[in-house]
LORO-483295 format. One record per atom (N, C-alpha, C): residue number from 1; residue in one letter; x, y, z. Coordinates in nm, 3 decimals. Layout:
% residues N
[NUM, 'A', [X, Y, Z]]
...
//
This chain:
% residues 141
[1, 'M', [-0.630, -1.468, 0.547]]
[1, 'M', [-0.577, -1.338, 0.509]]
[1, 'M', [-0.444, -1.318, 0.578]]
[2, 'K', [-0.346, -1.273, 0.502]]
[2, 'K', [-0.216, -1.241, 0.561]]
[2, 'K', [-0.237, -1.123, 0.656]]
[3, 'K', [-0.163, -1.122, 0.763]]
[3, 'K', [-0.180, -1.019, 0.864]]
[3, 'K', [-0.117, -0.888, 0.817]]
[4, 'F', [-0.195, -0.780, 0.822]]
[4, 'F', [-0.140, -0.648, 0.795]]
[4, 'F', [-0.063, -0.604, 0.918]]
[5, 'T', [0.051, -0.542, 0.896]]
[5, 'T', [0.132, -0.493, 1.007]]
[5, 'T', [0.174, -0.350, 0.978]]
[6, 'E', [0.216, -0.280, 1.082]]
[6, 'E', [0.265, -0.143, 1.064]]
[6, 'E', [0.382, -0.140, 0.966]]
[7, 'E', [0.461, -0.246, 0.967]]
[7, 'E', [0.576, -0.253, 0.878]]
[7, 'E', [0.535, -0.245, 0.730]]
[8, 'L', [0.411, -0.283, 0.699]]
[8, 'L', [0.363, -0.279, 0.560]]
[8, 'L', [0.297, -0.146, 0.523]]
[9, 'I', [0.292, -0.051, 0.616]]
[9, 'I', [0.239, 0.082, 0.584]]
[9, 'I', [0.358, 0.173, 0.556]]
[10, 'A', [0.370, 0.216, 0.432]]
[10, 'A', [0.481, 0.304, 0.392]]
[10, 'A', [0.463, 0.442, 0.455]]
[11, 'P', [0.570, 0.518, 0.471]]
[11, 'P', [0.559, 0.653, 0.527]]
[11, 'P', [0.456, 0.740, 0.456]]
[12, 'C', [0.436, 0.717, 0.325]]
[12, 'C', [0.342, 0.797, 0.245]]
[12, 'C', [0.197, 0.756, 0.266]]
[13, 'G', [0.171, 0.650, 0.342]]
[13, 'G', [0.034, 0.607, 0.367]]
[13, 'G', [-0.015, 0.493, 0.280]]
[14, 'I', [0.066, 0.452, 0.184]]
[14, 'I', [0.030, 0.338, 0.100]]
[14, 'I', [0.043, 0.210, 0.183]]
[15, 'N', [-0.059, 0.126, 0.174]]
[15, 'N', [-0.055, -0.004, 0.241]]
[15, 'N', [0.010, -0.103, 0.145]]
[16, 'C', [0.135, -0.134, 0.169]]
[16, 'C', [0.207, -0.228, 0.081]]
[16, 'C', [0.142, -0.366, 0.082]]
[17, 'G', [0.063, -0.397, 0.184]]
[17, 'G', [-0.005, -0.525, 0.193]]
[17, 'G', [-0.111, -0.546, 0.087]]
[18, 'V', [-0.153, -0.440, 0.017]]
[18, 'V', [-0.253, -0.453, -0.090]]
[18, 'V', [-0.193, -0.424, -0.228]]
[19, 'C', [-0.062, -0.407, -0.232]]
[19, 'C', [0.009, -0.383, -0.359]]
[19, 'C', [0.021, -0.515, -0.435]]
[20, 'S', [-0.002, -0.511, -0.565]]
[20, 'S', [0.007, -0.632, -0.648]]
[20, 'S', [0.144, -0.698, -0.639]]
[21, 'L', [0.250, -0.620, -0.630]]
[21, 'L', [0.385, -0.678, -0.623]]
[21, 'L', [0.406, -0.753, -0.492]]
[22, 'Y', [0.356, -0.696, -0.383]]
[22, 'Y', [0.366, -0.764, -0.254]]
[22, 'Y', [0.278, -0.888, -0.252]]
[23, 'L', [0.156, -0.878, -0.306]]
[23, 'L', [0.065, -0.993, -0.307]]
[23, 'L', [0.119, -1.107, -0.392]]
[24, 'A', [0.183, -1.075, -0.503]]
[24, 'A', [0.246, -1.180, -0.586]]
[24, 'A', [0.355, -1.250, -0.505]]
[25, 'Y', [0.436, -1.171, -0.435]]
[25, 'Y', [0.543, -1.226, -0.352]]
[25, 'Y', [0.486, -1.313, -0.238]]
[26, 'S', [0.391, -1.257, -0.163]]
[26, 'S', [0.342, -1.327, -0.044]]
[26, 'S', [0.254, -1.448, -0.076]]
[27, 'N', [0.198, -1.453, -0.198]]
[27, 'N', [0.117, -1.567, -0.239]]
[27, 'N', [0.195, -1.666, -0.326]]
[28, 'G', [0.324, -1.641, -0.344]]
[28, 'G', [0.410, -1.734, -0.416]]
[28, 'G', [0.386, -1.744, -0.565]]
[29, 'L', [0.332, -1.637, -0.626]]
[29, 'L', [0.316, -1.638, -0.772]]
[29, 'L', [0.452, -1.624, -0.837]]
[30, 'P', [0.480, -1.702, -0.940]]
[30, 'P', [0.610, -1.689, -1.007]]
[30, 'P', [0.620, -1.555, -1.080]]
[31, 'E', [0.739, -1.498, -1.079]]
[31, 'E', [0.760, -1.372, -1.150]]
[31, 'E', [0.755, -1.396, -1.300]]
[32, 'K', [0.696, -1.299, -1.373]]
[32, 'K', [0.692, -1.302, -1.519]]
[32, 'K', [0.735, -1.165, -1.567]]
[33, 'K', [0.841, -1.160, -1.642]]
[33, 'K', [0.898, -1.032, -1.686]]
[33, 'K', [0.790, -0.942, -1.747]]
[34, 'G', [0.780, -0.821, -1.694]]
[34, 'G', [0.686, -0.722, -1.745]]
[34, 'G', [0.544, -0.736, -1.691]]
[35, 'N', [0.510, -0.850, -1.634]]
[35, 'N', [0.373, -0.871, -1.586]]
[35, 'N', [0.361, -0.890, -1.435]]
[36, 'I', [0.441, -0.977, -1.381]]
[36, 'I', [0.434, -1.004, -1.237]]
[36, 'I', [0.575, -0.994, -1.179]]
[37, 'R', [0.588, -0.902, -1.083]]
[37, 'R', [0.715, -0.886, -1.012]]
[37, 'R', [0.689, -0.902, -0.863]]
[38, 'H', [0.795, -0.913, -0.786]]
[38, 'H', [0.784, -0.930, -0.642]]
[38, 'H', [0.839, -0.809, -0.568]]
[39, 'C', [0.780, -0.783, -0.451]]
[39, 'C', [0.829, -0.679, -0.361]]
[39, 'C', [0.790, -0.720, -0.220]]
[40, 'I', [0.876, -0.695, -0.123]]
[40, 'I', [0.845, -0.730, 0.016]]
[40, 'I', [0.790, -0.611, 0.094]]
[41, 'G', [0.774, -0.495, 0.028]]
[41, 'G', [0.723, -0.375, 0.093]]
[41, 'G', [0.832, -0.270, 0.107]]
[42, 'C', [0.790, -0.145, 0.124]]
[42, 'C', [0.886, -0.034, 0.133]]
[42, 'C', [0.969, -0.038, 0.260]]
[43, 'K', [0.905, -0.048, 0.377]]
[43, 'K', [0.980, -0.047, 0.503]]
[43, 'K', [1.071, -0.169, 0.518]]
[44, 'P', [1.023, -0.291, 0.485]]
[44, 'P', [1.114, -0.405, 0.496]]
[44, 'P', [1.238, -0.392, 0.408]]
[45, 'R', [1.226, -0.319, 0.297]]
[45, 'R', [1.342, -0.297, 0.209]]
[45, 'R', [1.422, -0.177, 0.254]]
[46, 'N', [1.376, -0.110, 0.360]]
[46, 'N', [1.439, 0.013, 0.409]]
[46, 'N', [1.440, 0.120, 0.301]]
[47, 'K', [1.334, 0.122, 0.220]]
[47, 'K', [1.323, 0.218, 0.110]]
[47, 'K', [1.280, 0.354, 0.165]]
[48, 'K', [1.358, 0.451, 0.138]]
[48, 'K', [1.328, 0.588, 0.180]]
[48, 'K', [1.268, 0.662, 0.061]]
[49, 'C', [1.183, 0.759, 0.091]]
[49, 'C', [1.121, 0.837, -0.015]]
[49, 'C', [1.228, 0.925, -0.081]]
[50, 'T', [1.255, 0.899, -0.206]]
[50, 'T', [1.356, 0.976, -0.278]]
[50, 'T', [1.304, 1.114, -0.317]]
[51, 'R', [1.175, 1.134, -0.304]]
[51, 'R', [1.117, 1.262, -0.343]]
[51, 'R', [1.100, 1.358, -0.225]]
[52, 'C', [1.138, 1.316, -0.107]]
[52, 'C', [1.123, 1.401, 0.012]]
[52, 'C', [1.220, 1.518, 0.003]]
[53, 'K', [1.165, 1.637, -0.005]]
[53, 'K', [1.246, 1.758, -0.021]]
[53, 'K', [1.290, 1.818, 0.113]]
[54, 'T', [1.224, 1.779, 0.222]]
[54, 'T', [1.252, 1.841, 0.351]]
[54, 'T', [1.367, 1.776, 0.426]]
[55, 'G', [1.401, 1.654, 0.391]]
[55, 'G', [1.505, 1.582, 0.463]]
[55, 'G', [1.454, 1.519, 0.591]]
[56, 'N', [1.324, 1.526, 0.615]]
[56, 'N', [1.265, 1.471, 0.737]]
[56, 'N', [1.241, 1.321, 0.732]]
[57, 'I', [1.258, 1.260, 0.618]]
[57, 'I', [1.220, 1.120, 0.600]]
[57, 'I', [1.290, 1.026, 0.699]]
[58, 'N', [1.408, 1.061, 0.744]]
[58, 'N', [1.478, 0.977, 0.842]]
[58, 'N', [1.436, 1.007, 0.986]]
[59, 'K', [1.357, 1.113, 1.004]]
[59, 'K', [1.317, 1.155, 1.138]]
[59, 'K', [1.172, 1.122, 1.171]]
[60, 'I', [1.095, 1.079, 1.073]]
[60, 'I', [0.952, 1.055, 1.094]]
[60, 'I', [0.913, 0.912, 1.056]]
[61, 'R', [0.803, 0.864, 1.113]]
[61, 'R', [0.748, 0.733, 1.074]]
[61, 'R', [0.652, 0.748, 0.957]]
[62, 'F', [0.570, 0.854, 0.962]]
[62, 'F', [0.469, 0.877, 0.859]]
[62, 'F', [0.474, 1.023, 0.815]]
[63, 'C', [0.438, 1.047, 0.691]]
[63, 'C', [0.446, 1.182, 0.633]]
[63, 'C', [0.357, 1.284, 0.703]]
[64, 'Y', [0.249, 1.243, 0.770]]
[64, 'Y', [0.166, 1.340, 0.840]]
[64, 'Y', [0.243, 1.410, 0.952]]
[65, 'E', [0.355, 1.354, 0.996]]
[65, 'E', [0.436, 1.415, 1.101]]
[65, 'E', [0.521, 1.530, 1.049]]
[66, 'C', [0.525, 1.548, 0.918]]
[66, 'C', [0.606, 1.652, 0.854]]
[66, 'C', [0.529, 1.783, 0.846]]
[67, 'S', [0.597, 1.895, 0.863]]
[67, 'S', [0.533, 2.026, 0.854]]
[67, 'S', [0.488, 2.057, 0.712]]
[68, 'D', [0.540, 1.985, 0.614]]
[68, 'D', [0.505, 2.007, 0.473]]
[68, 'D', [0.390, 1.916, 0.426]]
[69, 'F', [0.324, 1.847, 0.519]]
[69, 'F', [0.217, 1.753, 0.485]]
[69, 'F', [0.089, 1.826, 0.446]]
[70, 'P', [0.028, 1.788, 0.337]]
[70, 'P', [0.073, 1.698, 0.231]]
[70, 'P', [0.157, 1.772, 0.129]]
[71, 'C', [0.271, 1.719, 0.097]]
[71, 'C', [0.363, 1.781, 0.000]]
[71, 'C', [0.313, 1.758, -0.143]]
[72, 'E', [0.376, 1.822, -0.238]]
[72, 'E', [0.335, 1.809, -0.378]]
[72, 'E', [0.347, 1.665, -0.429]]
[73, 'F', [0.453, 1.596, -0.389]]
[73, 'F', [0.468, 1.456, -0.431]]
[73, 'F', [0.351, 1.372, -0.381]]
[74, 'L', [0.315, 1.390, -0.254]]
[74, 'L', [0.205, 1.313, -0.196]]
[74, 'L', [0.073, 1.345, -0.266]]
[75, 'K', [0.054, 1.470, -0.304]]
[75, 'K', [-0.068, 1.508, -0.378]]
[75, 'K', [-0.073, 1.441, -0.515]]
[76, 'R', [0.041, 1.431, -0.582]]
[76, 'R', [0.045, 1.361, -0.712]]
[76, 'R', [0.021, 1.211, -0.695]]
[77, 'L', [0.081, 1.154, -0.591]]
[77, 'L', [0.061, 1.012, -0.562]]
[77, 'L', [-0.087, 0.986, -0.533]]
[78, 'E', [-0.148, 1.073, -0.457]]
[78, 'E', [-0.290, 1.064, -0.424]]
[78, 'E', [-0.375, 1.063, -0.551]]
[79, 'K', [-0.346, 1.156, -0.640]]
[79, 'K', [-0.422, 1.165, -0.765]]
[79, 'K', [-0.410, 1.035, -0.845]]
[80, 'R', [-0.289, 0.981, -0.852]]
[80, 'R', [-0.267, 0.856, -0.927]]
[80, 'R', [-0.344, 0.740, -0.864]]
[81, 'Y', [-0.337, 0.727, -0.734]]
[81, 'Y', [-0.404, 0.615, -0.667]]
[81, 'Y', [-0.557, 0.629, -0.670]]
[82, 'L', [-0.607, 0.749, -0.679]]
[82, 'L', [-0.752, 0.767, -0.687]]
[82, 'L', [-0.807, 0.750, -0.828]]
[83, 'S', [-0.722, 0.767, -0.929]]
[83, 'S', [-0.773, 0.765, -1.066]]
[83, 'S', [-0.724, 0.650, -1.153]]
[84, 'S', [-0.615, 0.587, -1.118]]
[84, 'S', [-0.553, 0.490, -1.211]]
[84, 'S', [-0.578, 0.343, -1.181]]
[85, 'Y', [-0.626, 0.311, -1.064]]
[85, 'Y', [-0.634, 0.170, -1.026]]
[85, 'Y', [-0.777, 0.123, -1.003]]
[86, 'K', [-0.796, -0.007, -1.002]]
[86, 'K', [-0.929, -0.068, -0.991]]
[86, 'K', [-1.000, -0.034, -0.860]]
[87, 'R', [-0.925, -0.028, -0.752]]
[87, 'R', [-0.984, 0.002, -0.621]]
[87, 'R', [-0.921, 0.132, -0.571]]
[88, 'P', [-0.989, 0.246, -0.591]]
[88, 'P', [-0.932, 0.374, -0.550]]
[88, 'P', [-0.887, 0.373, -0.403]]
[89, 'E', [-0.773, 0.435, -0.381]]
[89, 'E', [-0.712, 0.438, -0.248]]
[89, 'E', [-0.654, 0.577, -0.226]]
[90, 'S', [-0.672, 0.633, -0.107]]
[90, 'S', [-0.622, 0.765, -0.075]]
[90, 'S', [-0.511, 0.758, 0.030]]
[91, 'P', [-0.386, 0.776, -0.014]]
[91, 'P', [-0.276, 0.776, 0.084]]
[91, 'P', [-0.290, 0.888, 0.187]]
[92, 'I', [-0.340, 1.004, 0.144]]
[92, 'I', [-0.356, 1.117, 0.237]]
[92, 'I', [-0.462, 1.085, 0.342]]
[93, 'K', [-0.574, 1.027, 0.299]]
[93, 'K', [-0.678, 0.987, 0.395]]
[93, 'K', [-0.623, 0.879, 0.489]]
[94, 'N', [-0.547, 0.785, 0.434]]
[94, 'N', [-0.486, 0.682, 0.519]]
[94, 'N', [-0.402, 0.746, 0.629]]
[95, 'L', [-0.321, 0.844, 0.592]]
[95, 'L', [-0.234, 0.910, 0.690]]
[95, 'L', [-0.316, 0.986, 0.795]]
[96, 'K', [-0.422, 1.052, 0.751]]
[96, 'K', [-0.509, 1.123, 0.846]]
[96, 'K', [-0.577, 1.024, 0.941]]
[97, 'D', [-0.618, 0.909, 0.887]]
[97, 'D', [-0.680, 0.805, 0.970]]
[97, 'D', [-0.580, 0.748, 1.070]]
[98, 'I', [-0.456, 0.725, 1.026]]
[98, 'I', [-0.353, 0.674, 1.117]]
[98, 'I', [-0.330, 0.773, 1.230]]
[99, 'K', [-0.323, 0.901, 1.196]]
[99, 'K', [-0.302, 1.005, 1.297]]
[99, 'K', [-0.419, 1.010, 1.395]]
[100, 'K', [-0.541, 1.002, 1.343]]
[100, 'K', [-0.661, 1.014, 1.426]]
[100, 'K', [-0.689, 0.888, 1.509]]
[101, 'L', [-0.679, 0.771, 1.445]]
[101, 'L', [-0.719, 0.645, 1.508]]
[101, 'L', [-0.605, 0.567, 1.572]]
[102, 'G', [-0.484, 0.591, 1.523]]
[102, 'G', [-0.370, 0.510, 1.562]]
[102, 'G', [-0.353, 0.396, 1.463]]
[103, 'V', [-0.234, 0.342, 1.457]]
[103, 'V', [-0.202, 0.238, 1.358]]
[103, 'V', [-0.284, 0.112, 1.379]]
[104, 'K', [-0.301, 0.071, 1.503]]
[104, 'K', [-0.372, -0.054, 1.532]]
[104, 'K', [-0.515, -0.053, 1.478]]
[105, 'K', [-0.590, 0.054, 1.506]]
[105, 'K', [-0.729, 0.064, 1.458]]
[105, 'K', [-0.732, 0.079, 1.306]]
[106, 'F', [-0.638, 0.156, 1.252]]
[106, 'F', [-0.631, 0.172, 1.107]]
[106, 'F', [-0.611, 0.036, 1.040]]
[107, 'L', [-0.521, -0.045, 1.093]]
[107, 'L', [-0.495, -0.177, 1.034]]
[107, 'L', [-0.618, -0.268, 1.044]]
[108, 'A', [-0.694, -0.257, 1.151]]
[108, 'A', [-0.817, -0.336, 1.164]]
[108, 'A', [-0.916, -0.297, 1.054]]
[109, 'L', [-0.928, -0.169, 1.026]]
[109, 'L', [-1.016, -0.122, 0.918]]
[109, 'L', [-0.966, -0.168, 0.782]]
[110, 'E', [-0.835, -0.166, 0.763]]
[110, 'E', [-0.776, -0.211, 0.637]]
[110, 'E', [-0.805, -0.359, 0.613]]
[111, 'R', [-0.798, -0.440, 0.718]]
[111, 'R', [-0.826, -0.584, 0.703]]
[111, 'R', [-0.967, -0.605, 0.650]]
[112, 'K', [-1.063, -0.530, 0.703]]
[112, 'K', [-1.202, -0.542, 0.657]]
[112, 'K', [-1.217, -0.489, 0.514]]
[113, 'K', [-1.156, -0.376, 0.488]]
[113, 'K', [-1.169, -0.309, 0.358]]
[113, 'K', [-1.116, -0.394, 0.243]]
[114, 'W', [-1.005, -0.462, 0.263]]
[114, 'W', [-0.937, -0.534, 0.155]]
[114, 'W', [-0.959, -0.686, 0.159]]
[115, 'K', [-1.049, -0.733, 0.242]]
[115, 'K', [-1.074, -0.877, 0.256]]
[115, 'K', [-1.153, -0.930, 0.137]]
[116, 'C', [-1.104, -1.037, 0.077]]
[116, 'C', [-1.172, -1.102, -0.035]]
[116, 'C', [-1.300, -1.168, 0.018]]
[117, 'P', [-1.415, -1.139, -0.044]]
[117, 'P', [-1.541, -1.200, 0.003]]
[117, 'P', [-1.549, -1.351, -0.024]]
[118, 'K', [-1.468, -1.401, -0.117]]
[118, 'K', [-1.473, -1.544, -0.151]]
[118, 'K', [-1.389, -1.629, -0.057]]
[119, 'C', [-1.264, -1.587, -0.034]]
[119, 'C', [-1.171, -1.675, 0.040]]
[119, 'C', [-1.107, -1.609, 0.161]]
[120, 'S', [-1.140, -1.484, 0.187]]
[120, 'S', [-1.082, -1.406, 0.297]]
[120, 'S', [-0.936, -1.369, 0.273]]
[121, 'G', [-0.888, -1.384, 0.149]]
[121, 'G', [-0.755, -1.337, 0.112]]
[121, 'G', [-0.754, -1.185, 0.103]]
[122, 'V', [-0.655, -1.130, 0.037]]
[122, 'V', [-0.641, -0.984, 0.025]]
[122, 'V', [-0.660, -0.944, -0.121]]
[123, 'V', [-0.741, -0.841, -0.142]]
[123, 'V', [-0.768, -0.790, -0.276]]
[123, 'V', [-0.667, -0.679, -0.308]]
[124, 'S', [-0.617, -0.678, -0.429]]
[124, 'S', [-0.516, -0.581, -0.473]]
[124, 'S', [-0.577, -0.445, -0.504]]
[125, 'V', [-0.510, -0.341, -0.460]]
[125, 'V', [-0.548, -0.205, -0.495]]
[125, 'V', [-0.532, -0.180, -0.645]]
[126, 'H', [-0.434, -0.244, -0.706]]
[126, 'H', [-0.402, -0.217, -0.846]]
[126, 'H', [-0.497, -0.282, -0.945]]
[127, 'N', [-0.531, -0.409, -0.925]]
[127, 'N', [-0.616, -0.476, -1.023]]
[127, 'N', [-0.748, -0.527, -0.966]]
[128, 'G', [-0.771, -0.508, -0.838]]
[128, 'G', [-0.897, -0.548, -0.777]]
[128, 'G', [-0.915, -0.698, -0.761]]
[129, 'K', [-0.809, -0.774, -0.781]]
[129, 'K', [-0.818, -0.920, -0.773]]
[129, 'K', [-0.755, -0.973, -0.644]]
[130, 'C', [-0.807, -1.088, -0.603]]
[130, 'C', [-0.749, -1.160, -0.491]]
[130, 'C', [-0.643, -1.254, -0.547]]
[131, 'F', [-0.521, -1.238, -0.504]]
[131, 'F', [-0.411, -1.320, -0.555]]
[131, 'F', [-0.416, -1.463, -0.499]]
[132, 'A', [-0.500, -1.486, -0.399]]
[132, 'A', [-0.510, -1.619, -0.340]]
[132, 'A', [-0.611, -1.708, -0.415]]
[133, 'C', [-0.718, -1.648, -0.472]]
[133, 'C', [-0.822, -1.732, -0.532]]
[133, 'C', [-0.857, -1.698, -0.676]]
[134, 'E', [-0.803, -1.590, -0.732]]
[134, 'E', [-0.834, -1.553, -0.870]]
[134, 'E', [-0.711, -1.568, -0.958]]
[135, 'K', [-0.734, -1.589, -1.087]]
[135, 'K', [-0.622, -1.598, -1.181]]
[135, 'K', [-0.568, -1.458, -1.207]]
[136, 'V', [-0.440, -1.441, -1.183]]
[136, 'V', [-0.375, -1.312, -1.201]]
[136, 'V', [-0.275, -1.325, -1.315]]
[137, 'I', [-0.296, -1.244, -1.418]]
[137, 'I', [-0.209, -1.247, -1.536]]
[137, 'I', [-0.102, -1.139, -1.527]]
[138, 'S', [-0.140, -1.026, -1.470]]
[138, 'S', [-0.051, -0.910, -1.463]]
[138, 'S', [-0.083, -0.831, -1.337]]
[139, 'W', [0.009, -0.751, -1.292]]
[139, 'W', [-0.015, -0.669, -1.174]]
[139, 'W', [-0.126, -0.567, -1.197]]
[140, 'R', [-0.155, -0.533, -1.325]]
[140, 'R', [-0.258, -0.433, -1.353]]
[140, 'R', [-0.393, -0.493, -1.390]]
[141, 'N', [-0.396, -0.619, -1.435]]
[141, 'N', [-0.527, -0.675, -1.473]]
[141, 'N', [-0.536, -0.823, -1.441]]
//
């Protein structure tokens, strides 16, 4: 299993380490237009939240540190991640867990939660597949 790091946890609480785009990149799957793309994660790309209305995004590590937490954008993101993907994921719960447990303990729980039972690889939040041992046709299925 690739090591989860704090660098792979986006400010919004999404674990980029379980994103299909990151898994395709880190497992060396070739890109296929419209189906498989690559991403190295939000923080490694220095990607800032373009939807942050407070201007705090440059002053905080995680959105729970903001007085507007959880903002409307985060609530919409939460709804999408809980309803649209194979393995429901709660960015807001992730942020609350990070605040309560600390990043190190949160990452240990994430390793267990997303570990492939067949090969110990990482299972995708988007399609529920392990990019290390299963055939992946698209980031969504």
